[in-house]
N, C-alpha and C positions, 0 to 999 in steps of 0.2 A: 051493594056490598061487594068488595073485591074478592075474587076467587083466588085462593092461595096456590092453586095448581096452574095458574096462568104464568107463562114465560114471556118476558119482555125482551125483545132483541133490539139493540141500539145500532143503527146503521149510520153510514156517513151522511145520509140526508138529514138525520136529526142533529148532526154536528155542524156541517157546512152551511153556509148561507145559501139562500135560494139563488143568488146571482152566481155563486161559484158552481152550483149544480147545473144551472142552465148553460153556463159556458163550457161544459164538458161535453164533447161529442160522444154519443154512444153510451152515456152513463144511464144506468137503469136505477129506478127507484127501489130502495131496499137492498141494494148490493152490499155485501159486507166489506169492511175495510181490508185492503190488501196488506199482507204482512210479509210478502216475499222479500222485498228489499231490505227491511230491517233485519230479517233472519240472515240474509246473505252477508250483510255488513257485520253482524255479530260473529258469524262464522269466520270471516276474514280476520277480524280482530283476534279471535282465538288462535288462528294459525300463526299470525304474526307474533303473538305472545309466546307461543310454543317455540318458534324459531329463535326468538330473542333469549328465552330461558335456556335453550340448548347451548348457546355460545359459551357461557361461563363454565358449563360442564366439560366441554371439550378443552377449554383452557386449563381447567383444574386437572384433567386427566393427563395433559401433556406436562404440566408442572410436576405431577407426581411420578413421572417416568424417571428411571434411573439415569444418573449422569455418568457417561462413559469414563471420564478421567477419574472420578471418585471411585467407581467400581474397580478400575484397574489399580488404583493406588492402594485400596484396601487389600486386594488380593496380593499385592506386592509384598506386604508385611505379614499377613496371615492368610494362609491358603483357605479359600472358600468364603472369606469374609466379603469379597466383592460379589460373589454369586448370591450370598445371603442378602446383600444390599439390593440386588436386582430382582429378588423374589424367588430365585431358584433354590428352594430350601433343600430338596433332596441332593442336588449336585453340590451344594455348599457343605452338607453333612459328609458326603464322600470325600471331598477335598480336606476337610478338617480332620477326619479320621485318618486319612492318608498322611497328613503332616505329623500327626501324633505318632503314628507307627514308624515313620522315618526317623523322627527324633529319638524314639525309644530304641530303635535298632542301632543307631550310631552310638548311643550312650552305652548300650550293653556290649557292643563290639569293642569300644574303647576301654571299658572297665574289665572285660574278660578276654583280652587279646591273647594273653598267655595260654589260657585254657583252650581257646579256639585254635591256636597254633598247634598245641599238642594233639588235639583231636584230628586236625588236618593231616598231621604226619601219619596217622593210622591209615589214611586213605591215599598215602604217597603223594600228598600235595605239599609243596614247599611253601615257605613263608612268602617268597617272591610271587609265586602264582596266586596265593591267597590275597596279596595286596592288589594284584591285577584284577581279580574278581570283584573285590570291593570297590575299586576305582571305576570299573565299568558301570557298576550300579549307580555310583554317584554321578557319573556323566549323564546317565539317563534321567536322573532326578533333576539335573539342571534344565534339560529340555522340558520336563514335566512342569517345573515351576514357571517357565516362560509361557507355556501353554495355559497354565492357570490364570496368569495375568491377562493374556491375550483374549481368552474366552470371556472373562468378565468384562473387558473393554468392549468387545464386539457385541456382546449381549446388551450392554448399555446403549450402544448405537442403534441396535434394532428397536429398542423401546423409545428412545428419545430423538432419534435422527442422527445424521452425520455430525460429528464433533469437529469444529474448526479451530479449537484451541482457546485458551483463556486470554491470550494476548497480554500477558503480564511478564515482561522480560526479567524483572528481579525475582519473581516467584519461580519461574522456570529455571533460572540459573541456580538459585539456591537448592531447588529440588534435585538437579543433576549433581550439585556439589555433595549432597547427602548420599544419593544413590545414582550412579551414572545410568542414563536412560529414562529416569523418572521425569526430568524436564521435557524430554522429547514427547513423552506420553501426554503431558499437560499441553503441549503444543499441537496435539492431534496427529502426531506422526508415529503410529504404532510400529511400523516396520523398522524405522531407525531406532526407536526405543528398545525393540527386541534385540537388535544387534549390539548396542552398547550394554544392555543388561547381560547378554550372553558373555561378552568379553569380560565384564566385571566379575560375574559369578565364576567363570573359568579361572580367572587369575586368583580370586580368593580361594578357590578350591586347591589350586596348585600350591599356594602359600601355606595353607593348612596341611597339605600333604607333606611338604618339606619340613615344616617346623613342628607340628603337633602330632605327627604319626611316626611309626617305626620305619618309615621309608628310608631315611638316611642311614639308620643302623643296618637295615637289610643290604643296602648298597655297600656299606663298609665291609660287611661279611663277604660279599661277592667280589670285592676289589680290595684285597689286603694292601696292595702297593699304593693305593690312593690316587691312581691315574684317573679313574672315572669320577672320583669325588670332586676333583677340580673342575671338570666339565659341568658337574651338577651345580657347583657354586656359581659358575659363570651363567648357567641357564637361569638360576634363581635371581641373580642380579638383573639379567635381561628382562625377566618377568616383572620385577619391581619397576624397572624403568618404563616398560610397556604399560603397566597399570597406571602409573602417574601420567603418562602421555595421553592415554585414552580417557582418563578422568578429566583432565583439563580440556581436552577436545569436546567432551560431552557438555561441560559447563559452557564453553564458548558457543557451541552450536545451539544449545537451548536458548541462550540469551539473545543471540543474533536473530534467530528465526522468529522468536516471540516479538522482538522489536520491529522486524520487517512486516510481519503479518498485522501488527497493530497499526502501522502506518497505512497499510492497504485498506483496512476497515474503517479508518478515521474519516 
């Protein structure tokens, strides 16, 4: 009768033929089957599978990174929107709050200019001096807006790598036709885009200052004979001509550069 406590060990001698066993030098009867090679092979397969699986993860991470041109374009129209696109939530919130405060400030000043002027006279501040103070604030805001666009663009490059442009001449040309400097940003030329954008914003600001502000009325009060007013009109015409010239130059530059870079990459 078989004892249930007995343990049977199957060795390679029970599996291999006698001829195979005899042909092995140094083989001992009852030696267990070696499992080192299969274990190493299985470990190598696991490592290879791990490396293979990690490649799509890296590709997906790079695809999810922010696009520099998209980030800069979003911040060009809404402050902080490009920062939000890049994942900088706190900075985006600060920019958006800042834009809301700036818009509210200008709206209140425009609607309550008569009251602001009357209160300024109490502190011996003339309307001309008050106009200079508000104008200096607006000039600082122009630089702040350009910084907002540049920061979103640079942050996008830190995440996605250096941007070489979209290489689409028609798209870049139309973009600069809408906003001078936008096409240069789509071409990957942030410095040139900042220059054209600054010139455009400065000229728009001067146009608003001449047409939609009490600037001309203040000058008329200071110059009853109208000598200085003629110079202001000439300056306004020069600004309009400069605006048109820089606008056309921005469109031409954006189109030519995009076409040239596309030929280089083709």
